[in-house]
TORDRENTOR-918717 format. One record per residue (C-alpha): residue number from 1; residue in one letter; x, y, z. Coordinates in Angstrom, 3 decimals. Each point is the difference from the previous one (the first is absolute). Layout:
% residues N
- seq_type_c1_c2_c3
- NUM_A_X_Y_Z
...
END
This chain:
% residues 328
- seq_type_c1_c2_c3
- 1_M_-15.136_-33.132_-6.059
- 2_A_-2.498_1.692_-2.301
- 3_V_-2.704_-0.235_2.673
- 4_A_2.342_1.460_2.632
- 5_A_0.999_2.839_-2.296
- 6_A_-3.622_0.771_-0.749
- 7_A_-0.828_-0.005_3.702
- 8_S_2.870_2.389_0.700
- 9_R_-1.167_2.345_-2.763
- 10_G_-3.524_-0.149_1.369
- 11_L_1.149_0.928_3.499
- 12_R_2.168_2.814_-1.352
- 13_G_-2.970_1.356_-1.948
- 14_L_-2.298_-0.214_3.009
- 15_V_2.455_1.730_2.311
- 16_T_0.773_2.654_-2.611
- 17_R_-3.695_0.752_-0.526
- 18_R_-0.642_0.175_3.736
- 19_F_3.085_2.095_0.621
- 20_L_-0.813_2.515_-2.701
- 21_A_-3.745_0.121_0.666
- 22_P_-1.431_2.882_2.043
- 23_T_-0.028_-0.730_3.708
- 24_Q_-3.367_-1.312_1.146
- 25_P_-1.676_1.514_3.054
- 26_G_1.248_-1.628_3.138
- 27_L_3.019_-1.564_-1.733
- 28_T_3.393_1.236_1.205
- 29_F_3.545_-1.144_-0.620
- 30_S_2.602_-0.111_2.727
- 31_L_3.718_-0.339_-0.759
- 32_R_1.088_-0.821_3.537
- 33_P_3.574_-0.222_1.253
- 34_M_1.221_-3.331_1.277
- 35_S_-1.073_-0.682_3.560
- 36_S_2.384_0.511_2.901
- 37_T_-0.366_-3.699_0.856
- 38_V_1.387_-1.013_-3.372
- 39_Q_2.814_2.534_0.354
- 40_D_0.862_-1.316_3.474
- 41_E_0.100_-3.556_-1.313
- 42_A_2.322_1.081_-2.793
- 43_S_2.448_1.703_2.331
- 44_K_0.101_-2.654_2.737
- 45_A_0.148_-3.275_-1.930
- 46_A_3.248_-1.906_0.495
- 47_P_2.469_0.547_-2.871
- 48_V_1.144_-2.919_-2.139
- 49_E_3.303_-0.095_-1.879
- 50_A_-0.741_0.751_-3.647
- 51_P_0.999_-2.883_-2.300
- 52_G_2.743_0.799_-2.494
- 53_H_1.362_2.883_2.071
- 54_S_3.210_-0.964_1.817
- 55_Y_2.475_2.828_0.558
- 56_Q_2.903_1.057_2.194
- 57_S_-1.093_3.603_0.532
- 58_L_-3.776_-0.237_-0.343
- 59_R_-2.821_-1.969_1.577
- 60_V_-3.180_-0.443_-2.022
- 61_T_-3.161_-1.327_1.605
- 62_S_-3.510_-0.609_-1.303
- 63_G_-2.884_1.605_1.844
- 64_P_-3.728_-0.388_-0.560
- 65_E_-1.920_1.742_-2.749
- 66_H_2.705_-0.443_-2.690
- 67_I_2.578_2.095_1.885
- 68_L_3.784_-0.455_0.090
- 69_H_2.162_1.507_2.739
- 70_V_3.587_0.848_-0.994
- 71_Q_2.305_0.783_2.924
- 72_I_3.526_1.338_-0.160
- 73_N_1.462_-2.630_2.289
- 74_R_3.412_1.060_1.319
- 75_P_-0.986_1.396_3.407
- 76_E_3.455_-0.620_1.478
- 77_K_1.386_2.389_-2.660
- 78_R_-2.863_2.512_0.312
- 79_N_-1.298_-1.401_-3.291
- 80_A_2.950_1.419_-1.919
- 81_M_-0.169_-0.812_-3.712
- 82_N_2.824_-2.400_-0.872
- 83_R_0.885_-1.576_-3.352
- 84_A_-2.570_-2.755_0.483
- 85_F_-2.769_2.531_0.623
- 86_W_0.591_1.904_-3.247
- 87_R_-0.169_-3.252_-1.954
- 88_E_-2.817_-1.683_1.914
- 89_M_-2.440_2.908_-0.158
- 90_V_-0.018_-0.267_-3.791
- 91_E_-0.529_-3.758_0.126
- 92_C_-2.712_0.347_2.658
- 93_F_-2.106_2.648_-1.742
- 94_N_0.362_-1.592_-3.416
- 95_K_-1.544_-3.136_1.526
- 96_I_-2.731_2.023_1.687
- 97_S_-0.841_1.679_-3.300
- 98_E_-0.633_-3.442_-1.500
- 99_D_-1.849_-1.386_3.038
- 100_A_-3.647_-0.228_-1.076
- 101_S_-1.131_-0.596_3.592
- 102_C_1.534_3.210_1.369
- 103_R_-2.076_3.185_-0.077
- 104_A_1.845_2.258_2.470
- 105_V_3.387_0.219_1.715
- 106_V_1.080_1.455_3.341
- 107_I_3.707_0.766_0.412
- 108_S_1.499_0.683_3.433
- 109_G_3.192_-0.379_2.001
- 110_E_0.710_-2.633_2.644
- 111_G_1.339_1.202_3.345
- 112_K_0.358_3.533_1.315
- 113_M_0.014_1.954_-3.263
- 114_F_-1.047_-0.132_-3.633
- 115_T_3.528_0.275_-1.421
- 116_S_3.283_1.800_0.636
- 117_G_0.631_0.144_-3.750
- 118_I_2.869_-1.346_-2.041
- 119_D_2.422_-2.385_1.719
- 120_L_3.280_1.761_-0.731
- 121_T_2.069_-2.658_1.769
- 122_D_-1.220_-2.577_-2.512
- 123_I_-0.025_1.864_-3.306
- 124_A_2.323_2.988_0.411
- 125_S_3.007_-1.722_-1.558
- 126_G_-1.777_-0.539_-3.316
- 127_L_-1.123_3.623_-0.103
- 128_L_3.137_1.739_1.269
- 129_Q_2.528_-2.228_-1.765
- 130_P_-1.644_-1.011_-3.278
- 131_P_1.930_-2.403_-2.205
- 132_G_1.244_1.172_-3.383
- 133_D_3.167_1.015_-1.842
- 134_D_-0.948_3.641_-0.460
- 135_V_-2.650_2.595_0.834
- 136_A_-2.263_-1.018_-2.873
- 137_R_-0.116_-3.652_1.034
- 138_K_-0.460_0.828_3.662
- 139_S_-2.837_2.315_-0.973
- 140_W_-1.760_-2.691_-2.023
- 141_Y_0.301_-2.365_2.958
- 142_L_-1.543_2.566_2.378
- 143_R_-2.745_0.798_-2.508
- 144_N_-0.990_-3.667_-0.120
- 145_I_0.006_-0.236_3.802
- 146_I_-2.201_3.104_0.361
- 147_T_-2.383_-1.309_-2.662
- 148_R_-0.463_-3.258_1.904
- 149_Y_-0.518_1.818_3.288
- 150_Q_-2.582_2.306_-1.572
- 151_E_-1.955_-3.063_-1.150
- 152_T_-0.159_-1.205_3.620
- 153_F_-2.623_2.662_0.717
- 154_S_-1.398_0.584_-3.484
- 155_V_-1.181_-3.619_0.107
- 156_I_-2.408_1.009_2.799
- 157_E_-1.495_2.701_-2.187
- 158_K_-0.222_-2.387_-2.954
- 159_C_-1.817_-2.616_2.076
- 160_P_-3.713_0.269_-0.921
- 161_K_-1.067_-0.972_3.550
- 162_P_-0.438_2.978_2.393
- 163_V_2.911_0.217_2.462
- 164_I_-0.553_1.538_3.444
- 165_A_3.078_1.118_1.948
- 166_A_-0.356_-0.241_3.809
- 167_I_2.850_2.013_1.509
- 168_H_1.077_0.067_3.634
- 169_G_3.178_1.446_1.502
- 170_G_2.649_1.238_-2.390
- 171_C_-0.440_0.039_-3.760
- 172_I_3.406_1.190_-1.085
- 173_G_1.772_0.523_-3.309
- 174_A_-1.011_-2.744_-2.438
- 175_G_-3.066_-0.623_2.163
- 176_V_-1.458_3.225_-1.384
- 177_D_0.776_-1.210_-3.520
- 178_L_-1.935_-3.175_0.828
- 179_I_-3.130_1.523_1.498
- 180_T_-0.402_2.633_-2.726
- 181_A_-0.356_-2.894_-2.464
- 182_C_-2.914_-1.385_2.058
- 183_D_-3.631_0.898_-0.660
- 184_I_-1.129_0.824_3.550
- 185_R_2.041_0.928_3.065
- 186_Y_-1.062_-0.288_3.655
- 187_C_2.325_0.583_2.947
- 188_A_0.204_-0.280_3.769
- 189_Q_0.416_3.050_2.235
- 190_D_3.669_-0.891_0.608
- 191_A_0.849_0.021_-3.724
- 192_F_2.429_2.456_-1.517
- 193_F_1.305_0.401_-3.539
- 194_Q_3.439_1.128_-1.212
- 195_V_1.374_0.559_-3.482
- 196_K_3.380_-0.882_1.432
- 197_E_2.163_-0.272_-3.111
- 198_V_1.386_3.529_0.158
- 199_D_1.585_-0.849_3.367
- 200_I_2.098_-2.708_-1.610
- 201_G_1.078_2.139_-2.939
- 202_L_-2.336_-0.989_-2.803
- 203_A_-3.294_0.899_-1.638
- 204_A_-2.809_-2.527_0.441
- 205_D_-0.137_-2.030_-3.202
- 206_V_-2.556_-2.809_0.332
- 207_G_-3.293_1.895_0.010
- 208_T_-0.407_2.585_2.769
- 209_L_0.939_3.075_-2.051
- 210_Q_-2.317_-1.123_-2.803
- 211_R_-3.023_-1.246_1.980
- 212_L_-0.063_2.076_3.197
- 213_P_-0.904_3.284_-1.799
- 214_R_-2.982_-1.753_-1.571
- 215_V_-1.069_-1.499_3.322
- 216_I_0.017_3.070_2.251
- 217_G_-0.474_2.737_-2.572
- 218_S_2.291_2.575_1.638
- 219_Q_3.261_0.497_-1.844
- 220_S_1.185_2.303_2.789
- 221_L_-0.407_-2.705_2.624
- 222_V_1.581_-2.627_-2.237
- 223_N_3.007_2.245_-0.541
- 224_E_0.310_0.660_3.724
- 225_L_-0.056_-3.695_0.839
- 226_A_2.424_-0.952_-2.781
- 227_F_2.477_2.801_0.777
- 228_T_0.057_-0.384_3.787
- 229_A_-0.869_-3.652_0.812
- 230_R_-2.132_1.247_2.892
- 231_K_-2.562_-2.287_1.580
- 232_L_-3.603_0.281_-1.137
- 233_M_-2.130_-1.114_2.938
- 234_A_-3.291_-1.857_-0.251
- 235_D_-2.383_2.946_0.400
- 236_E_1.836_2.089_-2.583
- 237_A_0.148_-3.012_-2.307
- 238_Q_-3.787_-0.205_0.179
- 239_S_-0.594_3.715_-0.466
- 240_S_2.318_0.033_-3.027
- 241_G_-1.730_-2.996_-1.580
- 242_L_2.862_-2.494_0.271
- 243_V_-2.238_-2.248_2.126
- 244_S_-3.780_-0.004_0.085
- 245_R_-0.518_-1.166_3.594
- 246_V_1.958_-0.153_3.278
- 247_F_-0.620_-2.605_2.738
- 248_P_1.042_-0.137_3.670
- 249_D_2.323_-3.002_-0.305
- 250_K_1.177_-2.811_-2.258
- 251_E_-2.795_-2.379_0.974
- 252_A_-2.739_2.498_-0.852
- 253_L_1.869_0.888_-3.183
- 254_L_0.119_-3.589_-1.244
- 255_D_-3.630_-0.622_0.966
- 256_A_-1.026_2.990_-2.093
- 257_A_2.235_-0.952_-2.925
- 258_F_-1.426_-3.533_-0.138
- 259_S_-3.565_1.271_0.361
- 260_L_0.587_2.308_-2.953
- 261_A_1.591_-2.820_-2.005
- 262_A_-2.996_-2.232_0.772
- 263_E_-2.428_2.669_-1.173
- 264_I_1.955_0.479_-3.227
- 265_S_0.115_-3.765_-0.498
- 266_S_-3.787_-0.236_0.242
- 267_K_-0.368_2.059_-3.186
- 268_S_0.258_-1.208_-3.579
- 269_P_3.702_-0.598_-0.798
- 270_V_-0.706_1.097_-3.563
- 271_A_-1.208_3.363_1.318
- 272_V_2.690_0.479_2.660
- 273_Q_2.970_-0.988_-2.114
- 274_G_-1.350_1.954_-2.946
- 275_A_-0.302_3.056_2.225
- 276_K_3.646_-0.323_1.087
- 277_V_1.269_-0.369_-3.552
- 278_N_-1.981_3.035_-1.144
- 279_L_0.922_2.163_2.998
- 280_L_3.691_-0.573_-0.656
- 281_Y_-0.422_0.666_-3.707
- 282_A_-1.900_3.218_0.718
- 283_R_2.716_1.156_2.394
- 284_D_2.596_-0.092_-2.778
- 285_H_-2.057_1.139_-3.004
- 286_P_-2.209_2.934_-1.050
- 287_V_-3.728_-0.201_0.684
- 288_A_-0.918_-0.528_-3.651
- 289_D_2.439_-2.896_-0.361
- 290_S_-1.238_-1.520_3.248
- 291_L_-3.633_0.193_-1.084
- 292_N_0.920_-1.742_-3.235
- 293_F_1.875_-2.680_1.974
- 294_V_-2.920_-0.736_2.329
- 295_R_-2.409_0.010_-2.964
- 296_N_2.039_-2.733_-1.688
- 297_W_0.380_-1.809_3.325
- 298_N_-3.702_-0.069_0.814
- 299_M_-1.181_-1.028_-3.433
- 300_S_1.204_-3.426_1.108
- 301_M_-0.392_0.160_3.755
- 302_L_-3.630_1.148_-0.066
- 303_Q_-0.842_-3.463_-1.326
- 304_T_0.974_-1.664_3.282
- 305_D_-2.539_-2.029_1.951
- 306_D_1.215_1.839_3.115
- 307_I_-2.276_2.917_-0.899
- 308_V_-3.070_-2.239_-0.087
- 309_K_0.955_-1.609_3.313
- 310_S_0.759_3.339_1.712
- 311_V_-3.185_1.694_-1.166
- 312_Q_-2.114_-3.000_0.919
- 313_A_1.514_-0.026_3.505
- 314_A_-0.791_3.709_0.383
- 315_M_-3.583_-0.506_-1.139
- 316_E_-0.423_-2.868_2.455
- 317_K_1.687_1.992_2.781
- 318_K_2.742_-2.569_0.442
- 319_E_3.579_0.724_1.010
- 320_L_2.550_-0.476_-2.761
- 321_K_1.775_-2.498_2.239
- 322_S_-2.833_-2.407_-0.768
- 323_V_0.761_0.236_-3.734
- 324_T_2.437_-2.488_-1.545
- 325_F_2.195_1.739_-2.543
- 326_S_2.221_-2.075_-2.250
- 327_K_3.741_0.104_0.565
- 328_L_2.032_2.517_-1.951
END
C-alpha cells in the first residue's frame, strides 16, 4: 500500500509539473469531443432492464457508458401521471442518486407524447374531497399531499447525476413541472408545452411557477403562459431558452439525448456532479456565498485522482473515454 501511494504521489507530481510548466515548442494539447462513432454506439446499443427498478408507471433501462433511461410508461393513457407515478418517481431517483455506476440520465415518454400531465381520473377524489372533520384538518391533509407531489420532481433536481429531458409531442401541465427540474432539455419538432393548471381552476403548485422563471428568464412570457395555458411550440421553446435544441422527430431526439449523455458520462464524475451541485447552489444564493461554497467544496475535490487522469489524457492526446474513472 505504501509503495502504491508513493507511486500515485509521484505520478501526480509529474503530471502537475508538466501541466504547469510552460508549453514547449511543438507541444500542443487537444481537448477533443467524443467521436461520432462512440456517440452512435451509445445511442444504438440495445437497452437492458435496470436491476432494482421495477415500477408500474415507469420503465428504467441501462444503456452503455453509465447511462440510465427513465421512461414514463403509460402510453395507453398518454403517460398521464397516476398515483403510482408520483410515488415511483421518488423511489426511482433516490435509487439513481445512490447508484455509483450511473453518470447520466435520459428521461422520455413512451408512445405518442411525453405526458398529458396529472391523471385526474385517478387522483381527483383525494384532492377534491379531502378527508377531515373540519377545514383545518382537510387543509393539513392537502398540505401533506402537495408536499409529497412536490418531492416527485424536486428529487430530480436533488439527484447529483445530470438529467436530460427528451420531449416529444405534448408536455402538458405537470410535465412542465417535471422538465423544469431537469438539467438539460431537448425536444422534437412536434413538441409543445402547456402550463395547463389554470384551465382546471388551480395554480400550478409542484414546481413550474418557481422554476420556469429561472429557466427562460422572461417573467412576461412566464406570466403569459401561466395565465392563459396557451401552447408553447418547439421553435418558441428554443428561442425562449426552455429547450436548448430541437430535432426533426423522436428518433433523432433520442439519438441526440443519448449521445449527449454518453459525452457527459465520459468525463470525471467528481467534476460533473460537483458542477451540478454548485450550479444549483449558485442559482439560489448570492455570488459571494456561492464562491465561498465552491471554495469549501473544492478544497476536498481538488485532491481527486480524476484530475491527474484527465490532464494526463489531454497531454497524451487521448479521448477521456479511454480513461477509467472510479465509481461515484
